[in-house]
C-alpha positions in Angstrom: 32.6 3.5 4.1 30.6 6.7 4.1 28.8 7.9 7.0 25.0 6.5 6.9 23.5 9.8 6.2 25.8 10.5 3.2 25.0 7.0 1.9 21.2 7.8 2.1 21.7 11.0 0.4 23.9 9.7 -2.3 21.4 6.8 -2.9 18.9 9.7 -4.1 21.3 10.9 -6.8 20.9 7.4 -8.3 17.1 6.7 -8.4 14.1 8.4 -9.7 12.4 8.2 -6.2 12.2 5.9 -3.1 11.1 5.5 0.3 12.6 5.0 3.6 12.0 1.3 3.2 13.5 1.0 -0.3 16.6 3.0 1.3 16.9 0.3 4.0 16.6 -2.5 1.5 19.6 -1.2 -0.6 21.7 0.0 2.2 21.1 -3.1 4.5 24.1 -5.2 3.4 26.6 -2.6 4.3 24.9 -0.6 7.1 22.4 -3.2 8.6 24.4 -3.5 11.8 24.4 0.1 12.6 22.7 1.3 15.6 21.0 4.2 13.7 19.8 1.7 10.8 16.2 1.9 11.7 13.2 3.0 9.6 12.6 5.8 12.1 16.1 7.2 12.0 16.3 6.8 8.2 12.9 8.6 7.8 14.2 11.4 10.2 17.2 11.8 7.8 15.2 11.9 4.9 12.8 14.6 6.5 15.8 16.6 7.4 17.2 16.5 3.9 13.9 17.6 2.6 14.0 20.6 5.2 17.4 21.4 4.0 16.3 21.5 0.3 18.3 18.5 -0.8 15.5 16.0 -1.4 11.6 16.8 -2.0 8.5 14.7 -1.3 7.1 13.3 -4.2 4.0 11.5 -2.8 2.6 8.8 -0.5 0.6 5.7 -0.1 -0.9 3.5 2.5 0.8 0.0 2.9 -1.1 -3.0 3.4 -0.5 -2.8 7.1 -2.0 0.8 7.1 1.4 2.4 7.4 1.9 5.8 5.5 4.9 5.4 3.0 6.4 8.7 1.8 8.3 9.0 -1.5 11.1 11.3 -2.1 13.4 12.4 -4.9 16.5 14.5 -5.2 15.6 17.2 -7.6 18.3 18.4 -10.1 19.8 21.2 -7.7 19.7 18.9 -4.9 21.5 16.1 -6.6 24.2 18.5 -7.8 24.8 19.7 -4.3 25.0 15.9 -2.9 27.3 15.1 -5.6 29.4 18.2 -5.0 30.0 17.4 -1.4 29.8 13.6 -1.2 32.0 11.9 -3.8 32.1 8.2 -4.5 
């Protein structure tokens, strides 16, 4: 099993775009029991990956609960870097 942050990054190489909530939905079966498996921690990981140039923000929307949902995607260079260092 990959570390959670690796799994988060690798997920973005397989999807067009996603939010922290979508990441959680997909990774919950394998990582749901991890202490760091919270929306806040995953959002922190996404914002760190963005700051490091691996993914980029591609939009946002307000949820029905008036919560801001941010969407990210791995651009070509970011996906290549992720795939070079994190193998399946």
